[in-house]
C-alpha positions in Angstrom: 41.7 14.4 29.4 43.7 14.0 25.9 41.9 16.1 23.1 42.6 15.1 19.1 41.3 17.5 16.4 39.1 15.7 13.6 39.3 18.5 11.0 37.6 15.7 8.8 34.1 16.5 10.6 34.3 20.6 10.3 32.1 20.3 7.4 29.2 19.3 9.4 28.4 23.0 10.3 30.1 24.7 7.7 27.8 25.3 4.5 30.5 26.7 2.2 32.4 22.8 2.4 28.8 21.1 3.0 27.8 22.5 -0.4 30.4 20.1 -1.9 29.2 17.2 -0.1 26.1 16.0 -1.8 25.6 13.5 0.8 25.7 15.9 3.9 22.1 15.2 5.6 22.8 18.9 7.0 23.4 20.8 3.5 20.0 22.0 3.6 19.3 23.0 7.2 22.4 24.9 8.3 22.8 28.3 8.3 26.3 30.1 7.1 28.5 30.6 9.9 32.4 30.9 9.6 34.7 28.1 10.1 36.6 29.9 12.7 33.7 30.5 14.7 32.3 27.2 15.2 33.5 25.5 18.6 32.7 21.7 19.6 33.8 19.0 21.7 32.0 16.0 22.4 33.9 13.2 24.4 32.8 9.7 26.0 33.9 9.7 29.2 33.3 6.1 30.0 35.7 5.2 26.8 37.8 8.3 26.6 37.1 8.4 23.0 36.4 12.0 21.3 33.4 12.1 19.3 33.9 15.4 17.9 36.8 18.2 18.3 36.3 21.1 16.0 38.2 24.0 17.2 38.5 22.7 20.9 41.4 25.2 21.6 40.0 28.2 19.9 38.9 31.2 22.2 34.9 32.1 21.8 32.4 34.5 23.7 30.7 32.1 26.0 27.7 34.3 27.1 26.1 32.7 29.9 28.1 29.7 30.1 30.3 31.8 31.9 27.8 30.7 34.7 29.4 27.2 34.5 32.8 28.7 35.8 31.4 30.7 38.1 29.0 28.1 39.9 31.8 25.2 39.7 34.2 28.0 41.6 31.7 28.9 44.5 30.7 25.2 44.9 34.2 24.7 45.8 35.0 27.9 48.0 32.2 28.9 49.4 30.8 25.6 51.2 27.3 24.2 49.7 25.4 24.6 53.3 27.1 28.3 53.7 24.9 31.5 53.6 24.9 35.0 53.4 24.5 36.9 56.8 22.7 40.0 56.9 22.9 41.8 60.6 20.9 44.6 61.7 22.1 46.8 65.0 20.5 49.4 66.8 23.3 52.0 66.8 23.4 54.2 69.7 22.1 54.9 73.1 18.0 53.3 74.1 16.1 55.1 76.6 12.6 54.7 77.5 12.0 53.3 74.1 14.0 55.9 71.9 16.7 54.7 69.8 18.6 57.8 69.8 20.7 56.9 66.9 20.3 54.5 63.8 19.1 51.4 62.9 21.8 50.0 60.7 21.4 47.2 58.0 25.0 45.6 57.9 24.4 44.2 54.1 26.9 41.6 52.8 26.1 41.5 49.3 23.4 38.8 49.4 21.8 39.0 46.1 18.5 36.6 47.1 16.9 39.8 49.6 13.4 39.7 49.0 13.8 38.1 45.7 10.9 36.5 43.8 12.7 33.3 43.3 13.0 32.5 46.7 9.6 33.1 48.1 10.1 31.5 51.8 12.9 33.9 52.1 10.2 37.1 51.6 9.6 39.4 54.5 12.7 41.2 55.2 11.7 44.5 56.2 8.3 43.1 58.2 10.8 40.7 60.3 13.1 43.6 60.9 10.1 45.8 62.0 9.2 42.8 64.4 12.8 42.3 65.7 12.8 46.2 66.9 9.3 46.2 68.1 10.0 43.5 70.2 13.5 45.2 71.7 11.0 47.6 73.0 12.1 50.3 70.6 9.4 52.8 69.8 10.9 55.7 68.3 14.3 56.1 66.1 15.6 59.6 66.3 17.9 58.7 63.3 17.1 56.8 60.3 17.6 53.3 58.6 21.1 53.1 57.0 22.5 50.2 54.8 26.4 49.8 55.6 29.2 48.2 53.7 32.8 47.8 53.1 33.3 49.9 50.1 35.2 46.9 48.3 31.3 45.6 47.4 30.7 48.7 45.0 32.8 48.1 42.0 32.3 49.8 38.5 30.0 48.2 35.7 32.0 45.2 34.6 33.9 46.0 31.4 32.3 44.8 28.0 28.7 45.1 29.7 26.8 47.4 27.1 24.7 50.5 28.1 21.8 49.5 26.5 22.3 46.5 28.7 21.6 48.7 31.8 18.4 49.4 31.5 16.5 46.2 31.2 16.3 43.7 34.2 18.6 41.2 33.0 21.1 43.8 33.2 20.7 45.0 36.8 23.8 45.7 38.1 25.3 43.8 41.7 25.4 45.6 44.7 26.2 45.7 48.6 22.7 46.2 49.2 20.4 43.9 46.7 16.9 44.1 47.4 14.1 42.6 45.2 15.9 41.3 42.7 17.3 45.3 42.1 14.3 45.6 39.7 11.2 48.4 39.9 8.0 48.9 38.2 8.6 52.8 37.1 5.2 54.5 36.2 5.5 57.6 34.2 4.9 60.4 33.9 4.6 60.4 37.7 8.2 58.9 38.1 6.4 56.8 40.9 8.4 53.5 41.6 7.3 50.2 43.1 8.9 49.2 45.6 9.6 52.9 46.6 12.9 54.2 45.9 13.5 57.4 46.9 17.1 57.8 45.3 16.1 56.7 41.9 15.0 59.8 40.0 13.1 59.7 36.5 12.8 61.7 33.4 9.9 61.6 30.8 12.1 61.6 27.3 11.8 59.8 24.0 14.0 57.1 24.8 14.5 54.4 27.3 18.0 54.5 29.0 20.3 54.5 31.5 24.0 55.8 31.7 26.1 53.5 33.6 26.5 55.1 37.0 23.7 57.2 36.8 20.4 57.4 39.4 18.4 58.7 36.4 16.6 57.2 34.4 15.1 58.5 31.2 11.9 56.6 30.3 9.2 56.6 27.3 6.0 55.2 29.2 5.6 52.8 32.3 7.9 49.2 32.5 9.6 47.4 34.7 13.4 48.7 34.7 16.8 47.4 36.3 17.3 49.3 39.8 20.6 51.3 40.2 20.0 52.1 43.9 18.5 49.3 45.6 20.3 50.6 48.4 17.5 53.3 48.5 14.7 50.5 48.1 15.9 48.4 51.1 15.9 51.2 53.3 12.5 52.8 52.7 11.2 49.1 52.9 12.3 48.8 56.5 11.6 52.6 57.5 7.9 52.0 55.8 7.6 48.5 57.6 8.7 50.3 61.1 5.8 53.2 60.6 3.5 50.3 59.7 4.1 48.9 63.3 4.2 52.3 64.8 8.2 53.0 65.0 8.7 56.5 64.1 12.1 57.5 62.6 13.3 61.0 61.4 14.7 60.4 58.0 18.1 62.4 59.0 21.3 60.4 60.2 22.1 60.5 63.4 25.9 60.6 64.5 25.7 60.7 68.3 26.7 57.4 70.6 27.7 55.7 67.5 30.0 53.4 69.3 27.0 51.7 71.2 25.5 48.7 68.9 22.9 46.3 70.0 22.5 43.4 67.6 18.5 42.9 66.8 18.1 40.6 63.6 19.8 38.3 61.9 18.7 37.4 58.1 20.1 34.4 56.1 19.9 33.6 52.6 19.3 29.8 51.1 22.0 27.8 50.8 24.8 28.6 48.4 23.7 25.1 46.9 20.2 26.3 46.2 21.2 29.7 45.0 23.6 28.0 42.3 20.9 25.4 40.9 18.4 28.6 40.8 20.5 30.8 38.8 21.9 28.3 36.6 18.5 27.0 35.8 17.1 30.7 35.2 20.3 31.8 34.0 20.2 34.8 36.5 22.9 37.6 35.9 22.4 39.1 39.4 22.9 36.0 41.4 26.0 34.9 39.5 27.6 37.9 39.9 26.9 37.8 43.5 28.3 34.1 43.3 31.4 35.3 42.1 31.9 37.9 45.0 31.0 35.0 47.7 34.1 33.4 46.6 36.5 36.1 47.9 34.5 37.9 50.5 35.3 41.3 50.8 37.4 42.0 48.2 37.2 43.5 44.3 35.7 41.8 41.4 38.9 41.5 40.0 40.3 39.8 42.9 37.6 37.5 42.6 38.1 36.5 39.0 41.8 36.2 39.7 41.5 34.1 42.2 39.0 32.0 40.2 41.5 31.5 37.5 43.9 30.7 39.8 41.8 28.1 41.3 41.4 26.5 38.2 45.0 26.7 37.1 46.2 24.7 40.3 43.8 21.9 39.4 45.6 21.6 36.2 43.4 23.1 33.9 45.1 25.5 31.0 43.7 29.0 31.4 46.3 30.4 28.8 44.2 33.3 26.7 41.1 32.9 29.1 39.4 36.4 29.7 36.7 36.7 32.3 35.4 40.2 33.0 32.5 39.0 35.2 30.5 35.9 36.7 27.4 35.9 34.4 28.9 36.1 31.0 27.1 39.1 30.1 30.3 40.8 29.5 31.3 40.9 25.5 34.8 40.9 26.7 34.9 37.2 28.2 36.7 34.6 26.1 37.1 30.9 26.8 37.6 27.8 24.7 35.5 24.3 24.8 38.6 22.3 26.3 38.4 25.1 29.2 34.7 24.3 29.6 35.0 20.4 29.1 38.1 20.1 31.7 36.1 22.3 34.4 32.9 20.0 33.7 35.4 16.7 33.7 36.9 17.9 37.0 33.7 18.5 38.6 32.1 15.3 37.8 34.6 13.6 39.4 35.3 15.6 42.6 31.9 17.2 43.2 29.4 15.2 41.9 28.4 13.1 44.9 24.6 11.8 44.7 24.6 13.4 41.1 24.7 16.8 43.3 26.6 18.6 40.5 24.6 17.5 37.7 21.7 18.3 39.4 22.3 22.1 39.0 22.0 21.9 35.5 18.6 22.6 33.4 17.1 19.4 31.3 16.7 19.3 27.5 13.1 19.4 26.6 12.0 19.9 30.5 13.5 22.3 32.5 15.0 26.0 32.7 16.7 27.4 29.8 16.7 24.1 28.1 13.1 23.2 28.5 12.2 23.5 24.6 15.7 22.3 23.3 15.8 18.3 22.0 11.9 18.4 23.1 10.2 15.0 21.9 13.5 13.7 20.7 15.5 11.1 22.0 17.6 13.4 24.0 14.9 14.7 26.1 15.5 14.4 29.8 19.1 12.6 28.8 21.2 16.1 28.2 21.5 18.5 30.8 23.5 21.7 29.8 24.0 25.7 30.7 22.8 27.7 27.6 24.5 31.0 26.7 23.0 33.3 24.3 23.6 37.0 23.6 23.4 38.7 20.1 25.5 36.2 17.8 26.1 33.7 20.1 24.9 30.3 21.2 26.3 28.2 23.2 25.9 24.8 25.4 27.7 22.8 28.0 26.9 20.2 30.2 26.7 16.2 30.4 24.8 13.3 28.1 23.4 11.0 30.9 22.5 7.1 30.7 19.4 5.8 31.9 20.7 6.0 35.9 21.3 9.6 35.5 25.2 9.4 35.4 27.2 11.4 32.9 28.3 9.5 29.8 29.6 12.2 27.7 31.1 15.7 27.9 29.1 18.2 25.5 30.3 21.7 24.8 29.4 23.9 21.6 30.2 27.5 21.4 28.9 29.3 18.4 30.0 33.0 17.4 29.0 35.2 14.6 26.0 33.3 12.8 22.7 34.9 10.9 20.3 32.6 11.9 19.5 31.7 15.1 16.2 29.3 14.6 17.9 27.3 12.1 21.2 26.8 13.9 19.8 25.7 16.7 17.6 23.0 14.8 20.9 21.7 12.8 22.3 21.6 16.4 19.6 19.3 17.5 20.5 17.2 14.6 23.8 17.0 15.3 24.1 15.9 18.5 20.9 13.4 18.2 23.5 11.6 15.5 26.5 12.1 18.0 25.0 11.1 21.2 22.1 8.7 20.3 
């Protein structure tokens, strides 16, 4: 892909310059935005013509368009029909219906366990209880334990803000994830739903959670990110076992740990199903899960290094690119419009059989995070893109489609440090309609 810099078109998004252009139709509608914080790249991939290139080589904060990098990498490295597999074992001697040991859940970082976004896969704890009952076990002298490699549990990504961690969108990725790692918290009782014994809630004048803490300070009842989903998962299984008349002691049993009997295997949705869901909804937890799925059993930093190396090996320039996570919640991420455009172009050439890649993107005016953008315009249904937004960040990256749903244009927009999001989005709609109609 060849890139050209059309500085003469820069005035389209620069009010200071536009003020001198009395015939510019965007003068009255565009908010103030510094020239250095505008990044746009639009290319007609049928002809190779560059329609617009503003700061295409410059680094920007990408927010959730980071999920394009994560999802594209995962589509190449995980196998689209592969799944997360969580196994459950009876660990210890089984004698006359008594398991002298523990029930072990071998968790693998599956971000979809009991997720409300995959209702067809719900019933995790109930299915385990049924499998235990079918095995003939009536009593467990130990308890339910989630077991995993320590590499799964990593510190909060650099660039995530403490203020994010209390909110459902800021829930962290763990080895054991359960019910989207979200709980409803009732105050002043401190009770949670689903039940999470390890979570401590204290009444306070502020609502917050410090990173790494199992304590939430809350002011009123609310839905919050769950810092200890392992506790929620294990308690849900204990409750399901109790419902089926299977007793547990609540205390870990260490005898006979070498004897194991697998009694259940839980499969997640396919990787492609997870990727499509997270892209439409911009799900941070599932994006972090897909990043880690590209390097099973490895650390987050290993997964990120492998991700950049993968794209470098495809001939894509990674100079200056900085990634701290798979979701884009880190304020430390940096990438260029060119970098995103090249990934999009490589994927549509190599991984778009039957529009498989194009179909993971929300559709302008119709679905996902794009359902209100360009609605009722000529581009409704004709532009597919991942959005990215956080404070002072608004990004879009994807494709313009023809009447047959085939990509005709690469479209990347990266804007940082603006003052009025609503006015900016309206101006962008006008710009895209002009350049893509």
